[in-house]
N, C-alpha and C positions, 0 to 999 in steps of 0.2 A: 728541529723537526717542526713542520707545519701542522696546525690543528684547525678544525672548524666544526661548527654545530649546525645541523639541519633540523628545522622544526616543520613537521607535516601536520596540517590541521584538516582532518576530514570531517565533512558533514554528510548526513544521509537521511533520507525520508523526511525532509523538511515539510513536505506537503503544503506548500504555499503559505506557511506561517511566517509572515513578514513582521507582524506587529504583536506586542504582548497583550493580546485581547482575546477573551472568550466571546465568540460571536453569539453564543446562546443566551448569555445573561449580562453582557457588557463588563464583566469583571476583568481585572488586570491579572495577567499570568506572568510567570517567570519563564518566558519563552519568546521565540520570534527572532528573526534575523536582525532586527534593529538592536536587540540586546546582544546577540552573538557578535555583532560588529564591535561593540565595546570590549567584549571579552577577548576577541582576536587581538586587539591592540596590545593588551597586556601579555598575551601568550607569545607574541612575536618580539617582545622587548629583549634586547641584548643577544639576539640570535644572528648568526652570520648569514644564513640562508633559510628561506621558508617557502612552503608550498601550501596553497589552499585548494582543496579538491572536493567537489561534491560527488557523492556516490549514487545519485539517482532519486527519483520521485520528489522533484522539487517544484514543478510548475503547476501542480494540481493539489486541491485538498481543502481549501477554505472558501467561505462565501465570497471573499474578495477575488480569488482566482477564478471562481465560477462566474461571477458577474462580469469580470473582465472578458472571459472567453465568450460569453453569450452576447454582451452588449457594448463592450468597449474595445474590441479586438483590432480596431483600426489604429489605435494608439500603441505606443510601445508597451511591451510586456513588462509589468511592474516588477516581476520576479527577476527578470534578466537585467533590468536597470539597477536593481539592488546588487546583483551578483557582479555586474561590471564595476560598480562603485567600489565594492569590496576587493576587487582585484583577483577574482578566482583564476587559477591557472588552468583548470580543466574541469569537466563534468562528465559523468557517465549517464547514458540513457537508462532510466528506470521503467518499470512496466507501466506506472501511472502517467508517464510522459505522453502516452498515446490517448489518454481518456478524452481529451477535448478535440481530437481529430489530428490527422497528419499535417494538415496545412498550418495549424497553430503551432505545432511542434517545429515544423520547418522554418516558420517565421521567427520563432524564439532562437533557433540555432543561428539564423542569419544576423540577428541583433546582437549576438554574444561576442564579446571581445576575447573569447577563449574557445578552445576546441571542445567538441562533444565526442566522446569515445564509445564505441561498442564494436569489438572485433567480430562478434558472432551474429550481429544483425546485418544481413547482406541483401542486396537487391536481387530479385528473383532471377533475372535474366543474365546478369553479368557475374553474380557470385561475389562481387566486390563489397567491402564494408559500405553500408548505406549512408553513413554519416561522416564520411571523410576518413582520414587516417585512423587506425585503431589504437595508436599510441602517439606519445610525443616525448621528446628528449628536452629536459630543462637544463641548460648550461648556466652555471654561475660564474661570477667574475674571478673566483679563486681557482677555477678549473674543474670544480666538482660537476659531474654530469649525472642527472637522475632520469631514469626512464619510467614512464607511467603508461601502463597498458590497461585498457578498459574492456569489460564484458558485462553482459546482462543475462539474468535468468532467462532461459529459453522457453519457459513455460507460458509465455505471454499469449500464444494463440488459444490456450485453454480458457482465457479470461476476456480478451479484448474483442470489441466490436470488429468484425472482419473488414468493414469499410475503412477503419482507422489504420489497418496494417496491410492494406492491399499493396501487392508488389514487393513485399518483404518476406524473407525467410529467416527463421530463427534457428541457427545451428547450435548444437550442443556446446554449452559454455566451457565445460571441462576440456573437451577435445580441441576446441578452438584455441583456448589459452595454451594448451600444451604445444600446439603448432607454432603460435606466435612467440612464445618464450624462446623456442629453439631459433626462430628467425632472428629475434633480437640478439641472441648470443652470437649468431654467425655474422650479422650484418651491421650491428651498432656498437659503439663504445660508450660505456656508462659505468658508474661506480655503485649504483644502487638501483634495483628493480622493484618498483611498486606496482602491484596489480590491484586495480579498483574494480571490484566485482559487485554489481547490484544483485546480490543473492546472499544467502546465509549458510548456517551450519546444519547439516543433516544428522550430525552426531555430536555428542558431548565432547568438547575438546580435551577433557582430562581423562575420561573413561573409555571413549570410543563407542559408547552405547548409542544406539539409534534414539534420536529424539523426535522423530517424525517418520511417516511413511516415505520410503525412498523412491520418490517419483521423478527425481531429477530437477525439481524446482530449486532446491538448495544443494550446492556441491562444494562448499568451502572446505569441509574436512578432507574430502578426496583431493582437492586442489593442493592443499598443504602437504598431504602425504605422498602424492604421486607425481607432482610436477617440480623437479629440482630447479634451483636457480632464482626462486622468488625470495626477496628479502622481507617485504612487507605486503600483507594482504588486507586491504580495506574492504569491509563487508557491510551489508545493510539488509533491507527488505523485511527482516524479522522484527524490527523495532526494539532490539535489545541493546543494552549497554554492556560492552565486553572489551577487555584488554588482557592479552596474554600471549603465549607462544605455543605453537604447535609444529613439531618436527623442525624446529629451528627457525620457523617463519614467525615474524611479529604479526599478530592479528588484532584488529580492533573493530568495534561496531559502536557508533555514537548515539544510539537511541533514535528518537523520532520527534517530529513537530518542533524542531529547533529548541528543544529543552536542554540540550547538551551538545558537546562536540568532543571529538577525540584529539589527543595531542601525542604525536610520536616524535620523540626527541632523540636524534642519533648524533653521536660525537665521532668525528673522524680524525685520524692522524695520518701523516704522509711521511713514512720513514724512508722510502726509496723511490719517490716519484709517483707513487700510486696511493690514492686515498683508501684507507682501510677502516673498517668499523672498530672503534675502540670501546664504546659504551652506548647504552640505549635505555630509554625510559618510556613507558607507555602509561597513559592515564585517560580517563574520561572525565571531562570537566562539566559539571552541571551549572546551569544558570540559576542564580538566586536573586533575592530582592535587592541585594546591594548593587547589582549590575544595572546601569541606567541605559535606556535606549539611545541610539545614535540619532542626533538631531537631523542629519542630512537624509537619513533613510525615512524619517517621519515626513520630511518635506517631499521626497521623491514619490511617496505613496499617498500623499494627502488627497489628491483629486480622486483616485480610485477608491480610497477608504470612505470618503464622504458620500460618493455615489452609492457604494455598497450599503452603507448604513441607512441611507434614505430608502433604498429598495427593501432592505430587511424589515423596516418598520411599516411597510405598506400593509394595510389591513386586507384580509382575504375573506373572512366569513366568521360564522359562529357555530360552536358546538353545543348541542342540547344534551346534557348528561355529562358523563365523566370519561375522558380519554387520557387522563394523566397516568404516568407510570410511577408507581410508588416503590415497586421492587422488581427489577428486571428478572430476577430468578423466578418470581411467581408468574410473571408474564409468560415465561417459557414453559410453565407447568400446566397451564390451562388457557383456553380461549380468552382473549382480551379484546375490548372494543377498539383499541388502536390498531392491533394486527388485523382484526376483521375488516376495519375500514380500509387499510392499505390494500388488502386483498380484493376488496370490492372495487376500488379504483382500478386496479390492474384488470379485473374481469370486465369492467365497463369499457376500458380502453381497447381490450383485445377481443371483446365479444365472445368469450368462452365462459364456462361455468366451473372451472377448476383452476385454482391459483395457489402459489406459495410465496411467502416472503419471510423476512427475518427481522428481529430487533437487532439492529446492526451494531450497537455498542451499549455498554452499561450506563453511559451517561445520557441516554435518550430520555427526555423528560415527559414525552407524550404531548398531547395537545390541550391547551387551556380552553376556556369557553370562548374567548375572542382570539382568533388566529391571525398571525402575521406571517410573512415569508420567513422571518427569523425562526418561528416555531417549526416550519416545514424543514428548513435546512438543518435545524438542530436534531431532528429525528431521522431524516433521510439524508445521510452524509455522503453518499456516493453518486457519481454521475451515471447512474444506470439507465439503460433503455430496456425495452421488453421484447420478448419473442414468444410466439405461439409455436410450440413443438408438439409433434405427435408421438406419444409414448404408449407403451403397453401398461396394463394393470400391474404386471410384475415390476415394471420400472418404477411405478409409483410406490409400490410396497418396498422395493429396495431403497428408494430415496427416504422413505420414512424410517427404515432400519438404520440408514446412515445418520439421519438426524438424531435418532434415539441413542447413538453413541455419545451424545453430549452429556449424558448423565451416567453416574456410577453410584454405588452404595458404599458408604464408609464402613469402618469396623463396627460401628454401632447399628448398622443397617439403615442409616438415614441417607436420603438422596442428596447428592452433591454434584457439582460440575466436574466432568472429566478433566483432569489436569492437562490433557493433550490439547484442549480447547483454550487453555490459558497460558501455556508456556510451550516453546520459547516465545511465542507471539500470540496475543489474544485473538481468537477466531470465533467470537460469538456470532458473527455474521454467517457462519456455516451451520447454524441450527435453524432449520426452516419450520414454519407453521402454515398449515393449509386451510383453505376454505373450499367448499364445494364437495368435500368428502367428509365422512364421519370416521374417527379412528380413536383407538386407545393404545398407549404405549406402556407396557409393563416392565419397569426397570429392574424388577426382581429377577427377570429372566436373563439368560446369557445374551451378549451382544450378537446381533444377527437373528434373534428370535424373539423380538420384543413387541411386534405388531400383533395384538391379540383381537382386534376388532377393526374391520375395514369395510365400509359400506359406501355406496354411491346411489343417491336418490332412494334411500331406504332399503336397498337390497345389497347383498354381498357383492363387492367389487370383483368383477371377473378378470382374472390375471391375464387371460389371453386376448381380451378386448383391447381396442385402440381408443385412446383418449387425447383430445386436444387440451393442453394445459398452457397457462401463461406463467413464465418465470423471467427473471432479469437476465440480461445478456451474459453476465458472469456465470450464472448457474447453468444456462443453456449450453455453454461450452464445456461443461464438466468441472467448472471451478469449485474448489473445496473438496475435490476428489469425488464428486457426484458423477462418476464415469457412466452411469446408466443414461445420462442425458446427452452425452457427447455424440456428435454426428447424427443425431436424430433429425428426421425431416422437419424443416422449418416451414410452417404454413403461413405465417405472417410476421412481419417485423413492425414494431411501433418505435419510430426513431426519436420521438419526443422524450426528453429527459423526464424521469419520474418526478422530480421536484415540480416541474411545470405541469405534469399531469395531475398531481395532487392539488396544486393551486387552482388549476382550471376547473377541476371537479368541484372544489369547495365554492369557488366564485359562481359557478353555474347554478348550484343548488342553494347558495346563500346560508341556509341553516342546515346543519348536519346532525341527525340524531345518532347518539352513541348507542350501538346495539351489540349484543353478544349472544349468539345462538348456541354457544357451548358445544360445538360440533366435534371437539377433541379435548383430551386431557391426558396427563401423564399419571399413571398409577404408581404410587409408592407404598412400601410396606406399612 
């Protein structure tokens, strides 16, 4: 009897992390594709067949990829050069692949020595998959044939700049996969079907309990339960580490930022001319200090890295006072000079007097007295642009109630972060803080009834009145389930990236006074 072993190595949500570097403080990390490369070599040892697949969100996310997109995009994409060197067999389009614009994505695809998949992203007029064939068949010399079908969360229009996705339609991922699995069963010959889905689980894989609001953003649980014929489901988007089975389907999710990768090991036997699965093993392999970075990748990225580091160390201006973050939790409980400043920059750029923003991640350090570009990208980590939308006073109140869901009271009556904002994926960026209005949030009250004081220019904010507000493009599309902003009239768009707006504002003024007018706070028992 013939035997063989297939090793599938999925990555996901790498977000441009090529090197083991923390760009905020120059520290060395246990992450990056240069380290993954070394770990891949060991994982592939002594296996008969292997597949290397990226599950999306790979070309965006670090200062290096940002600097490349803005200032070096006539050169080859460094992420793609690394992926070509590593011999990726395929990649799936993630939602962040669009962040730097459609042209950059299309150029990245052209440079790739592997196919990009997404069955449910189609061209508006033809209805055909926009990025080529939605699947590929990988034949091995021993006769084993593996089918890989790709799909992407269809929630992208709720987040992305419309100009970046013009001419595209995003069909329901579940329904599209259901159709294409049947197509493959009827038209292709293969021994194993892998679905690579840039999306995650809407329910706990063990209990079936909802883990998030069922918006359709994540559908992996339903895919496993209701689409027969899938052997392996590769997932992502939620930045989780996961390996298990659901309804007989092997499921993995390899975390984020190239800190780990998944390993799916499947042993086949061939008793009667057909390969059958005999055994299987799943694991998530984390990168640690023992893994050395690959020297070739260091060389491939050297030019881009040196230019990025020079740009990051560029001095911008000076802060008078204190804009540092000592406790992200406390920043979100009452007005803070950093948040007030970001809102001021947004209002200045948009020429409106009401703005909201977030402290995007718990590692945000705030601004020191002498600011460089490194400080700006360490605090504002997303390539957001701004929109001025016209909303009602009721919409503003509803948005504040949505933000107030960020907090809960524990059994001792003490305020804490709502676990839904931390698991299965940290979503601190979905708690907004406002400037231009005065408000109080009372967390002792039930969710949906926590706004206890709301004024505009010293008077009660009228819920029926219209207001022009400035928010980032993610929020203006309803991102974070802020559905009250979705499809609202857009009065103005500011296409300059927020990091550039912050840098330009600081350079224009030279010295920035840290101020805090205490226009809002969270009441706790």
